[in-house]
MITIDREN-938658 format. One record per atom (N, C-alpha, C): residue in one letter; y, z negated, x. Coordinates in steps of 0.001 Angstrom, whole numbers, padded with zeros to 6 digits, always signed. Atoms other than C-alpha are relative to their C-alpha. Example, Ala and Ser with C-alpha at 12.3 -4.5 7.8 and 13.67 -1.06 7.14 Angstrom:
A-001190+000000+000890 A-004500-007800+012300 A+001200+000000+000900 S-001190+000060-000820 S-001060-007140+013670 S+001090-000730-000770 
// end
This chain:
X-001207-000024+000662 X-000001+000137+000095 X+001319-000051+000866 X-001178+000193-000470 X+003537+000691+000979 X+000858-000754-000829 X-000832+000814+000747 X+006034-001953-000080 X+001086+000284+000351 X-001720-000134-000038 X+009680-001320-000681 X+000613-001090-000376 X-000617+001154+000269 X+011367-004712-000531 X+001163+000102-000694 X-001334+000064+000907 X+013775-005373-003409 X+000468-001398+000206 X-000862+001303-000164 X+016239-008032-002447 X+001362+000262-000503 X-001043-000041+000982 X+018803-006850-005028 X+001307+000923+000819 X-000832-000840-000756 X+020537-004628-002204 X-000462+001612+000551 X+000822-001139-000557 X+018495-001313-001607 X+000008+001229-000929 X+000180-001209+000917 X+018480+002284-002806 X-001434+000296-000071 X+001706+000158+000097 X+014978+001636-003958 X-000715+000978-000729 X+000618-001262+000768 X+014192+004389-006450 X+000001+001138+000790 X-000078-001132-000768 X+015311+007221-004320 X-001023+000045+001157 X+000809+000075-001073 X+013300+006102-001512 X-001694+000097-000491 X+001384-000245+000610 X+010175+005518-003669 X-000129+001484-000273 X+000525-001529+000239 X+010614+009162-004935 X-000101+000735+001047 X+000248-000725-001152 X+011149+010464-001683 X-001527-000039+000792 X+001490+000208-000485 X+007686+009039-000461 X-001043+000849-000998 X+000952-000741+000789 X+006077+010349-003588 X-000054+001573+000083 X-000291-001653-000263 X+007403+014023-002736 X-000858+000336+001382 X+000710-000353-001033 X+005499+013718+000578 X-001488-000510-000165 X+001330+000303+000506 X+002338+012489-001047 X-000299-001427+000173 X+000616+001333-000386 X+002400+008794-000656 X+000714-000860-000914 X-000648+000992+000980 X+002803+006071-003370 X+000574-001039+000516 X-000658+001307-000501 X+004882+003009-002823 X+000453-000973-001217 X-000668+001121+001236 X+005742-000184-004893 X+001055-000706+000552 X-001333+000483-000198 X+009146-001571-005188 X-000422-001554-000425 X+000398+001068+000101 X+008555-005233-005072 X+001045-001330+000444 X-000512+001326-000607 X+010213-008849-004928 X-000902-001015+000092 X+000901+001038+000140 X+006948-010644-004764 X-000427-000081+001662 X+000238+000198-001262 X+006361-012181-001294 X-001633+000362+000494 X+001584-000340-000084 X+002476-011663-001872 X-000403+001464+000112 X-000128-001362-000320 X+003225-007935-002001 X+000120+000285+001400 X-000088-000334-001812 X+004574-008044+001410 X-001044-000402+000847 X+000920+000453-000745 X+002095-010220+002681 X-001283+000954+000071 X+001228-000656-000022 X-000710-007841+001924 X+000213+001417+000247 X-000432-001519-000090 X+001225-004378+002344 X-000576+000255+001130 X+000301-000811-001350 X-000074-001886+005114 X+001368+000225+000534 X-001393-000087-000651 X+003596-000922+005681 X+001075-000485-000773 X-000979+000499+000332 X+006790-002143+004830 X+001269+000981+000119 X-001229-000637-000355 X+010152-000497+004188 X+001015-000857-000759 X-001271+000970+000581 X+013550-002536+003962 X+001195+000811-000314 X-001240-000765+000138 X+016406-000323+002465 X+001067-000963-000160 X-001021+000946+000380 X+019763-001779+002023 X+001338+000858+000023 X-001669-000446+000170 X+023577-001248+001165 X+000509-001262-000105 X-000976+001294+000376 X+026173-003808+001152 X+000070-000812+001493 X-000402+000979-001049 X+027020-006763+003379 X-001006-000434+000752 X+000999+000475-001011 X+024891-008121+006306 X-000259-001656-000726 X+000198+001555+000208 X+025305-012074+005310 X-000747-000074-001385 X+000811+000016+001338 X+024414-011228+001560 X-001350+000312-000027 X+001431-000500-000284 X+021298-009294+002636 X-000774-001344+000676 X+000785+001101-000456 X+020066-012287+004776 X-000141-001035-001170 X-000019+000923+001029 X+020834-014796+002050 X-001098+000314-000964 X+000996-000325+001055 X+018838-012720-000488 X-001250-000083+000548 X+001407+000229-000243 X+016032-012387+001571 X-000469-001170+000460 X+000440+001419-000153 X+015781-015991+002389 X-000107-000561-001212 X+000081+000599+001347 X+016454-016954-001260 X-001316+000714-000937 X+001094-000826+000834 X+013580-014506-002573 X-001223-000436+000710 X+000941+000411-000820 X+011249-016014+000042 X-000645+001228+000792 X+000802-001121-000760 X+010861-012592+001894 X-000091+000240+001449 X-000109-000172-001227 X+011604-013213+005172 X-001358-000165+000937 X+001425+000152-000772 X+008312-014774+006361 X-000921+000931-000095 X+001037-001019+000039 X+005958-012509+004935 X+000369+001245+000922 X-000543-001268-000522 X+008216-009613+006375 X-000434-000192+001804 X-000043+000073-001443 X+008276-011086+010039 X-001483-000368+000352 X+001379-000022-000312 X+004509-012192+009662 X-000781+001212+000229 X+000683-001360-000130 X+003479-008614+008961 X+000414+000903+001313 X-000499-000493-001227 X+005668-007336+011923 X-000775-000546+001254 X+000796+000389-001048 X+003805-009674+014161 X-001151+000345+000032 X+001663-000533+000284 X+000356-008562+012814 X-000103+001380+000537 X+000272-001296-000583 X+001245-005015+013999 X+000194+001281-001435 X-000235-000988+001023 X+002024-003326+010631 X+001413+000778+000095 X-001247-000590-000146 X+004500-000645+010447 X+000947-000253-000876 X-001194+000661+000701 X+007998-001772+009282 X+001326+001091+000261 X-001358-000836-000099 X+011050+000662+008633 X+001178-000625-000694 X-001255+000614+000504 X+014454-000617+008150 X+001068+001175-000276 X-000807-001239+000268 X+016967+001934+006571 X+001400-000471-000383 X-000958+000313-000027 X+020427+001472+007078 X+000559-001469+000107 X+000004+001406-000183 X+021384-002153+006525 X-001178-000681+000253 X+001362+000424-000313 X+017593-002663+006710 X-000136+000191+001469 X+000179+000134-001445 X+018070-001595+010391 X+001073-001084+000435 X-000945+000909-000836 X+020996-003973+011088 X-000576-001302-000101 X+000505+001174+000116 X+019359-007057+009828 X-001232-000194+000848 X+001073+000220-000998 X+016448-006557+012285 X+000506-000501+001358 X-000703+000398-001296 X+019159-007334+014832 X+000476-001576+000119 X-000316+001241-000376 X+020170-010707+016217 X+001391-000706-000834 X-000984+000547+000933 X+023483-011264+014631 X+001236+001178-000395 X-001372-000827+000319 X+026687-009606+012976 X+001269-000575-000335 X-001344+000609+000396 X+030328-010143+012482 X+000450+000659-001232 X-000608-000495+001179 X+030555-008461+009237 X+000417-001202-000749 X-000591+001293+000944 X+032779-010989+007021 X-000458-001002+000541 X+000727+001142-000346 X+031911-013544+009192 X-001004-000037+001089 X+000984-000161-000764 X+029424-014417+011869 X-001224-000336-000817 X+001157+000168+000991 X+025965-014021+010309 X-001237+000051+001018 X+001118-000258-000871 X+022358-014404+012117 X-000838+000901-000776 X+000989-000828+000698 X+019852-011817+011454 X-001606-000567+000564 X+001234+000225-000177 X+016088-011567+011740 X-000400-000212+001556 X+000265+000190-001320 X+016105-010982+015421 X-001290+000665+000648 X+001314-000647-000449 X+013085-008808+015978 X+000472+001009+000977 X-000327-000699-001306 X+015263-006418+018159 X+001477-000846+000504 X-000992+000730-000538 X+017655-008250+020339 X+001103+000949-000052 X-001227-000955-000141 X+021320-006983+020021 X+000921-000313-001193 X-001055+000237+000927 X+024351-006966+017778 X+000122+000918-000996 X-000489-000915+000993 X+025957-005418+014795 X+001400-000211+000034 X-001500+000081+000055 X+029680-004605+015071 X+000639+001304-000788 X-000790-000823+000535 X+032460-002663+013293 X+000494+001331+000633 X-000545-001361-000999 X+033460+001063+014356 X+001425-000566+000243 X-001473-000003-000299 X+036708+000965+016190 X+000801+000739-000960 X-000951-000515+000934 X+039592+001722+014139 X+000428+001264+000027 X-000374-001443-000029 X+040288+005291+015518 X-000623+000698-000675 X+000573-000929+000995 X+037649+006625+013245 X-000024-000301-001183 X-000033+000193+001475 X+037505+006891+009625 X-001200-000945-000139 X+000833+000878+000438 X+035670+003864+008231 X-000111-000094-001520 X+001516-000046-000689 X+033004+003975+006679 X-000221+001501+000498 X+000366-001250-000209 X+031320+006932+008318 X-000891+000564-001297 X+000808-000780+000992 X+029987+009286+005338 X-000248+001186+000170 X+000407-001589-000050 X+028241+012516+005675 X-000934+000144+000857 X+001076-000635-001040 X+025966+014523+008018 X+000510-000001+001461 X-000138+000067-001641 X+025780+013751+011679 X-001228+000302+000766 X+001211+000007-000841 X+023323+014449+014419 X-000497-001053+000776 X+000458+001066-001070 X+020973+012315+016392 X-000330+000714+001342 X+000304-000358-001536 X+020393+012685+020042 X-001040-000908+000423 X+000962+000542-000107 X+016811+011692+020917 X-000016-000470+001400 X+000054+000572-001538 X+016500+009337+024008 X-001613-000226+000390 X+001562-000051-000273 X+012677+008832+023541 X-000578+000519-001075 X+000919-000333+001210 X+009937+010330+021517 X-000891-001163-000486 X+000865+000836+000472 X+008346+008339+019359 X-001018+000556-001302 X+000757-000570+001193 X+005531+009052+016247 X+000990+000275-001279 X-001087+000086+001171 X+008348+008416+013650 X+000790+001465+000060 X-000755-001268-000151 X+010038+011598+014977 X-000689+001310+000287 X+000915-001227-000091 X+006990+014044+015110 X+000719+001127-000971 X-000723-000971+000920 X+008616+017401+013897 X+001344-000008+000065 X-001409-000097+000221 X+012068+016468+014102 X+000671+000102+001246 X-000481-000329-001209 X+013949+018049+016870 X+001266-000917+000380 X-001371+000626-000448 X+016817+016708+019092 X+001222+000865-000595 X-001101-000758+000733 X+020161+017430+017336 X-000305+000045-001397 X+000257+000071+001319 X+018863+017180+013865 X+001169-000643-000651 X-001017+000719+000778 X+021388+016195+011120 X-000503-000930-001145 X+000412+000974+001185 X+020872+013224+008871 X+001207-000483-000852 X-000995+000596+000732 X+022964+011553+006157 X+000562-001450+000171 X-000649+001479-000558 X+025206+008419+007130 X+000993-000485-001091 X-000870+000700+000800 X+026803+006039+004962 X+000113-001451+000677 X+000333+001169-000332 X+027838+002934+006775 X+001496-000273+001033 X-001118+000443-000741 X+030930+000831+008715 X-000411-000649+001238 X+000525+000713-001220 X+028730-001106+011176 X-000862+000842+000766 X+001043-000581-000603 X+026612-000035+013770 X-000522-001122+001156 X+000745+000723-000680 X+023888-001605+015978 X+000098+000301+001414 X-000117-000115-001552 X+023868-002154+019977 X-001033-000904+000424 X+001177+000813-000613 X+020365-003111+021283 X+000468-000597+001393 X-000237+000759-001416 X+020520-005506+024380 X-000687+000884+000894 X+000803-000596-000917 X+017581-003636+025949 X+000071+001467-000374 X-000378-001197+000266 X+018258-000032+026449 X-001498+000869-000438 X+001091-000528+000419 X+014383+000549+025937 X-000099-000030-001682 X-000059+000030+001355 X+014978-000263+022138 X+000651+001269-000827 X-000478-001147+000523 X+017013+002667+021573 X-000825+001280+000025 X+000817-001340+000118 X+015464+005849+020257 X+000712+001315+000128 X-000827-001178+000318 X+018128+008021+019189 X+001567-000718+000022 X-001171+000429-000258 X+021870+007790+019551 X+000849+001186-000855 X-000870-000959+000902 X+024803+009539+017294 X+001428-000425+000279 X-001541+000315-000617 X+028416+010004+018293 X+000881+000233-001245 X-001311-000066+001017 X+031297+009084+016003 X+000975-000835+000754 X-000934+000543-000693 X+034075+008387+018090 X-000565-000905+001148 X+000911+000625-001411 X+031503+006338+020423 X-001142+000197-000373 X+001781-000356+000070 X+027765+006931+021093 X-000555-001037-000352 X+000896+001045+000466 X+025934+004438+019130 X-001247+000198-000360 X+001375-000434+000287 X+022310+003897+018432 X-000039+000018-001466 X+000349-000459+001301 X+021157+005468+015262 X-001458+000047-000397 X+001627+000331+000158 X+017333+004880+015641 X-000232-000994+000940 X+000366+001056-000698 X+016110+001616+017030 X-001504-000319-000280 X+001668+000172+000267 X+012326+000606+017593 X-000523-001071+001042 X+000663+000886-001060 X+010435-002452+019316 X-001309-000110-000588 X+001117+000246+000390 X+006761-002322+018909 X-000155+001012-001225 X+000429-000449+001249 X+005734-001387+015230 X+001210-000196-000927 X-001247+000153+000779 X+009390-002325+013918 X+000861+001151+000483 X-001329-000817-000130 X+011672+000606+013418 X+001167+000103-001040 X-001111-000076+000590 X+014895+001167+012104 X+000913+001235+000211 X-000877-001115+000239 X+017202+004070+010974 X+001379-000363-000596 X-001089+000494+000823 X+020927+003798+010370 X+000356+001107-001054 X-000142-000691+001161 X+021006+006873+008256 X-000959+000016-000984 X+000751+000162+001205 X+019374+007376+004850 X-000923+001265+000048 X+001002-001107-000015 X+016305+009629+005177 X-000507+000354-001386 X+000289-000557+001470 X+015809+009800+001385 X+001041+000727-000398 X-000936-001086+000084 X+019057+011676+001336 X+000228+001124+000853 X-000285-000610-000818 X+018649+013629+004149 X-000998+001264+000032 X+000603-001253+000251 X+016761+016657+002829 X-001435+000251+000831 X+001305-000007-000561 X+013640+017883+004614 X-000515-000623+001253 X+000338+000851-001117 X+013826+016094+007945 X-000087-001410-000410 X+000265+000966+000433 X+014440+013286+006147 X-001415-000469-000744 X+001191+000075+000718 X+011304+013691+003916 X-000977-000091+001394 X+001101-000120-001144 X+009265+014387+007348 X+000113-001190+000534 X-000258+001416-000690 X+010626+011024+008899 X-000942-000915-000993 X+000914+000964+000850 X+009254+009166+005832 X-001470+000416-000104 X+001522-000628-000166 X+006010+011256+005840 X-000844-000603+001214 X+000560+000454-001046 X+005477+010385+009505 X-000046-001743+000049 X+000447+001542+000027 X+005959+006526+008804 X-000994-000404-000844 X+001088+000179+000900 X+003613+006649+005955 X-001166+000018+000801 X+001192-000450-000966 X+001086+008123+008467 X-000208-000564+001155 X+000177+000600-001403 X+001539+006105+011331 X-001192-000642+000184 
// end
């Protein structure tokens, strides 16, 4: 089972429908028991970092997610779901994240229009199975005001240029995160979700 985590802040149905289009069913759930037994977990997200962490904690979802990651089950964070994998964020105050990937979440410098909305390229720094069939320079759809910076260069998978060169895909072991929205990124986004479902 692929579990799509519902903590009140995700683009859930569109992720589920995108997976169905590539031949994989997924369950949208708020039940910690579903997360605990899922073979793969997707954490979508839109909104503020602090609210996301508060909701994940209050719904009892943090422990089953981190337990699943520690057991080697594939995990994919999308947009805010990527950001909460990191150690801390300064969005609307200082907030502690899950800390699976050491690093920080910061706001774009004011020289660029914030939020970044629209299509942008990824520049692949290292190949991973999640990117099978996805060429360097591919375009994906982004909507975000904050970006992640891993402390260890090896956790960066791809970067994107938006005034600064920032990490747009990060991974540590079986935990993956993408800053863009694959469910809104047409054929290549569907390919990425199919790759994840078949890891």
